[in-house]
C-alpha positions in Angstrom: 296.1 279.3 -20.0 294.4 276.2 -18.4 295.0 272.9 -20.2 292.0 270.8 -21.3 291.9 267.5 -19.5 293.4 264.7 -21.5 291.3 261.9 -22.7 293.2 259.5 -20.5 292.0 261.5 -17.4 288.4 261.6 -18.6 287.9 258.0 -19.6 287.8 256.5 -16.1 285.1 258.9 -15.0 283.0 258.2 -18.1 283.3 254.5 -17.5 282.2 254.9 -13.9 279.2 257.0 -15.0 278.2 254.4 -17.5 278.5 251.6 -14.9 276.5 253.5 -12.3 273.8 254.4 -14.8 273.5 250.8 -15.8 273.1 249.8 -12.2 270.5 252.4 -11.3 268.5 252.3 -14.6 268.7 248.7 -15.9 265.4 249.2 -17.8 267.0 251.7 -20.1 269.7 249.2 -21.0 267.4 246.2 -21.3 264.6 247.2 -23.6 262.4 244.1 -24.4 263.1 242.8 -28.0 260.3 243.4 -30.5 257.9 240.7 -31.4 259.5 240.1 -34.7 262.9 239.4 -33.0 261.2 237.0 -30.5 259.5 235.2 -33.3 262.7 234.9 -35.3 264.4 233.4 -32.2 261.6 230.8 -32.0 262.0 229.8 -35.6 265.8 229.7 -35.3 265.7 227.4 -32.3 263.1 225.2 -34.0 265.1 224.9 -37.2 268.1 224.0 -35.1 266.2 221.2 -33.6 266.7 222.5 -30.0 263.4 221.4 -28.4 264.1 222.9 -24.9 265.3 226.2 -26.3 262.3 226.4 -28.6 260.0 225.8 -25.8 261.5 228.6 -23.7 261.5 230.9 -26.7 257.8 230.2 -27.4 257.0 231.0 -23.8 258.8 234.3 -24.1 257.0 235.1 -27.3 253.6 234.1 -25.8 254.1 236.4 -22.8 255.1 239.3 -25.1 252.1 238.7 -27.3 249.9 238.9 -24.3 251.2 242.3 -23.3 251.9 244.0 -26.6 249.8 246.8 -28.1 247.3 245.7 -30.7 249.3 247.6 -33.3 252.3 245.5 -32.7 250.2 242.3 -33.0 249.0 243.6 -36.3 252.5 244.2 -37.5 253.9 240.8 -36.5 250.9 238.8 -37.7 252.0 238.4 -41.4 255.3 236.9 -40.1 253.4 234.5 -37.9 251.1 233.4 -40.7 254.2 232.8 -42.9 255.5 230.6 -40.2 252.2 228.8 -40.0 252.9 227.6 -43.6 256.6 226.8 -43.0 257.9 223.4 -44.3 259.2 222.6 -40.8 256.5 221.1 -38.6 258.2 222.5 -35.5 257.9 226.0 -36.9 254.3 225.4 -37.9 253.6 224.3 -34.4 255.1 227.3 -32.7 253.3 229.6 -35.1 250.0 228.0 -34.3 250.8 228.2 -30.6 251.5 231.9 -31.1 248.0 232.3 -32.5 246.5 230.6 -29.4 248.5 233.1 -27.3 247.0 236.0 -29.3 243.5 234.7 -28.9 244.1 234.3 -25.1 245.2 237.9 -24.5 243.6 239.1 -21.3 244.3 241.1 -18.2 242.6 241.4 -14.8 239.8 243.6 -16.0 239.4 241.6 -19.2 239.7 244.6 -21.4 242.1 242.8 -23.8 240.0 239.6 -24.1 239.2 239.0 -27.7 240.7 242.3 -28.9 242.8 240.6 -31.5 240.2 238.2 -32.9 239.2 240.6 -35.7 242.8 240.5 -36.9 242.7 236.7 -37.1 239.3 236.3 -38.6 240.5 236.9 -42.3 243.1 234.2 -41.7 240.6 231.5 -40.8 240.7 229.6 -44.2 244.5 229.7 -44.1 244.6 228.4 -40.6 241.9 225.8 -41.2 244.0 224.3 -44.0 246.2 222.7 -41.4 243.4 220.5 -40.1 244.7 218.1 -42.7 248.4 218.5 -41.8 250.5 215.4 -41.9 251.3 216.0 -38.3 248.5 215.1 -35.9 249.7 217.4 -33.2 249.5 220.3 -35.7 245.9 219.2 -36.6 245.0 219.3 -32.9 246.6 222.7 -32.4 244.8 224.0 -35.5 241.5 222.9 -34.0 242.4 224.8 -30.8 243.1 227.9 -32.8 239.7 227.6 -34.5 238.1 226.9 -31.2 239.5 230.1 -29.8 236.9 232.3 -31.5 234.5 231.7 -28.6 233.4 235.3 -28.0 231.5 235.7 -31.3 232.3 232.7 -33.5 232.2 233.6 -37.2 230.5 231.1 -39.6 233.9 230.5 -41.3 235.1 228.6 -38.2 232.3 226.0 -38.2 232.6 224.9 -41.8 236.1 223.3 -41.5 235.5 221.8 -38.1 232.3 220.1 -39.1 233.9 218.9 -42.3 236.7 217.3 -40.3 234.3 215.1 -38.4 233.2 213.6 -41.7 236.7 212.5 -42.7 237.5 208.9 -42.9 240.3 209.3 -40.4 238.4 211.5 -38.0 238.0 208.9 -35.2 241.1 209.9 -33.3 242.3 212.3 -30.5 242.0 215.0 -33.1 238.4 214.2 -33.8 237.7 214.4 -30.1 239.4 217.8 -30.0 237.2 219.0 -32.7 234.1 217.9 -30.8 235.5 219.8 -27.8 235.9 223.0 -29.9 232.4 222.7 -31.5 230.6 222.3 -28.2 232.4 225.4 -26.9 231.6 227.4 -30.1 227.9 226.6 -30.8 226.3 223.3 -29.8 222.9 224.8 -30.4 223.6 225.1 -34.1 221.7 222.4 -36.0 224.6 221.6 -38.3 227.0 221.3 -35.3 224.6 219.0 -33.4 224.1 216.8 -36.5 227.8 216.5 -37.1 228.6 215.6 -33.5 225.8 213.0 -33.3 226.9 211.4 -36.5 230.5 211.4 -35.3 229.8 209.7 -32.0 227.5 207.2 -33.7 230.0 206.1 -36.3 230.5 202.3 -36.4 234.2 202.8 -36.5 234.3 204.7 -33.2 236.8 203.5 -30.7 236.2 203.5 -26.9 239.0 206.0 -26.3 237.7 208.5 -28.9 234.1 208.1 -27.8 234.9 208.6 -24.1 236.9 211.7 -24.9 234.1 213.1 -26.9 231.5 212.3 -24.2 233.6 214.1 -21.6 234.0 217.1 -23.9 230.2 217.3 -24.4 229.4 216.8 -20.8 231.8 219.5 -19.5 230.7 222.1 -22.0 229.0 225.2 -20.6 226.1 225.2 -23.2 224.2 222.0 -24.0 222.0 220.6 -26.7 219.4 218.1 -25.6 219.7 216.2 -28.9 223.5 215.7 -28.5 223.0 214.7 -24.8 220.2 212.2 -25.8 222.5 210.7 -28.4 225.1 210.0 -25.6 222.4 208.2 -23.5 221.5 206.0 -26.5 225.0 204.4 -26.2 224.4 203.2 -22.7 224.0 199.6 -23.7 226.9 199.2 -26.2 229.1 196.2 -25.4 231.9 198.2 -23.9 232.1 198.5 -20.1 234.6 201.4 -20.2 232.2 203.5 -22.4 229.1 202.6 -20.4 230.8 203.6 -17.2 231.9 206.9 -18.7 228.4 207.6 -19.9 226.9 206.9 -16.4 229.5 209.1 -14.8 228.5 212.1 -16.9 224.7 211.7 -16.7 224.4 214.4 -14.0 226.1 216.9 -16.3 223.7 216.3 -19.2 220.4 218.0 -19.8 217.9 215.5 -21.1 214.2 215.6 -22.1 212.0 214.5 -19.3 210.9 211.2 -21.1 214.6 210.3 -21.8 215.5 211.1 -18.2 212.8 208.8 -16.9 213.6 206.0 -19.2 217.3 206.2 -18.4 216.6 206.3 -14.7 214.6 203.0 -15.1 217.5 201.5 -17.0 220.0 202.5 -14.3 217.9 200.8 -11.7 217.9 197.6 -13.8 221.7 197.8 -14.2 222.2 198.5 -10.5 220.1 195.4 -9.5 221.6 193.0 -12.0 224.3 190.5 -10.9 225.1 189.9 -14.6 226.4 193.5 -15.1 230.0 194.5 -15.2 231.0 195.4 -11.6 232.2 198.9 -12.6 229.1 199.7 -14.6 226.9 198.4 -11.8 228.8 200.5 -9.2 228.5 203.6 -11.3 224.7 203.2 -11.7 224.3 202.6 -7.9 226.3 205.7 -7.2 224.5 208.0 -9.6 220.9 207.0 -8.9 220.5 208.7 -5.5 221.7 212.1 -6.6 220.7 212.4 -10.3 217.8 214.8 -10.7 218.3 215.9 -14.4 219.6 219.3 -13.4 223.1 219.8 -14.6 223.5 222.7 -12.1 223.1 220.2 -9.3 225.7 217.5 -10.1 226.5 214.5 -8.1 229.6 214.8 -5.9 232.5 213.9 -8.3 234.6 212.3 -5.6 232.0 209.5 -5.1 232.1 208.3 -8.6 234.1 205.2 -9.5 236.8 205.4 -12.1 236.1 204.0 -15.6 237.2 200.4 -16.1 240.4 200.3 -18.3 239.8 198.7 -21.7 240.7 195.0 -21.6 242.8 193.5 -24.4 240.1 190.9 -24.9 237.4 193.6 -25.5 236.4 194.6 -29.0 238.3 197.5 -30.6 235.2 199.4 -31.7 232.0 200.1 -30.0 229.9 197.8 -32.1 231.4 194.7 -30.5 233.2 193.5 -33.7 236.9 192.7 -33.4 
């Protein structure tokens, strides 16, 4: 009668088989962790205060969110929204970044673009609540999330963004970010145009905030002549850095014919005046030969002078008061 092989004789062969299988089929032994595990890793790193590890964990989560089936996104969304309301600002930040990643889902043929937005739409009020977060970075990221509904913006997105521009503390990088999002979402909406015009016309505007808002408006794909005209009205404020910035973006604006003609005349006056700030005068001289009021025919960007840095002796607001 033949003896059965002993366990000691079989074990080396089994170990060899396992080792070879692991080498040949690594994918079987390295199944990607589910989204909930990746999210938990992010929150653990954030709560531990490990900034570098948190950053890497968020990148891994964002990549996974971009590739995951929509059903998996739906399953993990409640956990992400719970993290959005976490007491730790680092956790709130990574959760909002995760929402941006969900909004940005895409692939070469764009079949994923916007596929998850219907899942996020019911969460807009909960997300928008963080526009008033104590952390300014979280406010700015919240604005980015709301601005991500660009394919078919729901009305619920506009209400909190417009309301933010009316806040007492809105003149800031966050306010400029809100302007950026609104001109991407719907600059033709009367309420949006009115809010932006009121914001850039505020007496407490700072040069930095105003220049950022002007750039956001100028670089937007869709324009509103009323908003663009409001920018031109600031051409003579007592702040060379702002005036230079306005002149630089004139070719990207779409103005009514009468406003274009009047502004052209004003530029000729600026270019011919020895009393003007040199940077403002140089910008006017550069723009005049190529500006035809057709934003699809811009002036060559490389020929434009850089804006003059704000001088410590210049006023802190655009009205000229110290």
